[in-house]
Every structure is written in C-alpha cells, then in structure tokens.
C-alpha positions as CSV (number, residue, x, y, z in Angstrom):
1,M,3.3,-4.7,-3.4
2,E,3.1,-4.0,0.3
3,D,1.4,-0.6,-0.3
4,L,-1.2,-2.3,-2.6
5,L,-2.0,-4.9,0.1
6,C,-2.3,-2.3,2.8
7,C,-4.6,-0.1,0.7
8,G,-6.7,-3.2,-0.1
9,E,-6.9,-4.0,3.6
10,M,-8.0,-0.4,4.4
11,V,-10.8,-0.7,1.8
12,A,-11.9,-4.0,3.2
13,K,-12.1,-2.7,6.7
14,G,-14.2,0.2,5.4
15,Y,-11.7,3.0,6.1
16,M,-12.5,4.6,2.6
17,L,-16.2,4.5,2.8
18,E,-16.6,8.1,3.6
19,T,-16.6,10.4,0.6
20,S,-16.4,14.2,0.4
21,D,-17.9,16.8,-1.9
22,V,-14.5,17.9,-3.3
23,V,-14.8,15.7,-6.5
24,E,-18.2,17.1,-7.2
25,R,-17.1,20.7,-6.6
26,L,-14.2,20.4,-8.9
27,T,-15.6,18.2,-11.6
28,G,-19.3,18.6,-11.4
29,R,-19.9,14.8,-11.0
30,R,-20.5,12.9,-7.8
31,P,-17.6,10.9,-6.3
32,L,-17.6,7.1,-6.8
33,R,-16.9,4.7,-4.1
34,F,-14.0,2.4,-4.6
35,K,-16.2,-0.7,-5.0
36,E,-18.4,1.1,-7.6
37,V,-15.2,1.8,-9.8
38,L,-14.0,-1.7,-9.4
39,M,-17.3,-3.2,-10.3
40,K,-17.8,-0.7,-13.3
41,Y,-14.4,-1.7,-14.8
42,K,-14.2,-5.3,-13.7
43,S,-14.3,-6.5,-17.3
44,T,-11.0,-4.7,-17.9
45,F,-9.1,-6.7,-15.3
46,P,-7.5,-10.0,-16.4
47,L,-8.9,-13.1,-15.0
48,A,-6.6,-15.1,-12.8
49,E,-5.7,-18.5,-14.4
50,D,-4.1,-20.0,-11.2
51,T,-4.8,-18.6,-7.8
52,S,-3.0,-21.3,-5.8
53,D,-0.2,-18.9,-4.9
54,C,-2.6,-16.2,-3.6
55,D,-2.8,-17.6,-0.1
56,H,0.2,-15.5,0.9
57,V,-1.7,-12.3,0.2
58,A,-4.5,-13.2,2.5
59,N,-2.1,-14.3,5.1
60,H,-0.2,-11.1,5.0
61,C,-3.3,-9.0,5.5
62,R,-4.2,-10.8,8.7
63,E,-0.8,-9.9,10.3
C-alpha cells in the first residue's frame, strides 16, 4: 500500500509527465500518459461506496 501511495504522490506532483520514445519504437504506438490510461479505463474501476475512511490516505501523502 505504501508503494501505491508514493507512486500516486509522484504522479500528482508531475514527476511522471515526461515520456520517451521507447514505447513507440518497440510497439509502433505512441506512449500514453498515466492520466490518459486512467481516464480511458475509468469505467473498469469500482466505485467507492463509502469514502469516509479515505482521509488517512491524503494525510499520509502530505507527510
């Protein structure tokens, strides 16, 4: 869980905005940004029924 939080924090701070041409050279398609992938597949993620216990996640990222 800690790794997931740290990766999310890195994405939120913009550390993963830069892309390279490696994906395109290997697969023939342009690389997608993290947010593009999340938005493309957002319908596959389950909706949160109760988010009242999610404050600890936001607080952890601020430390």
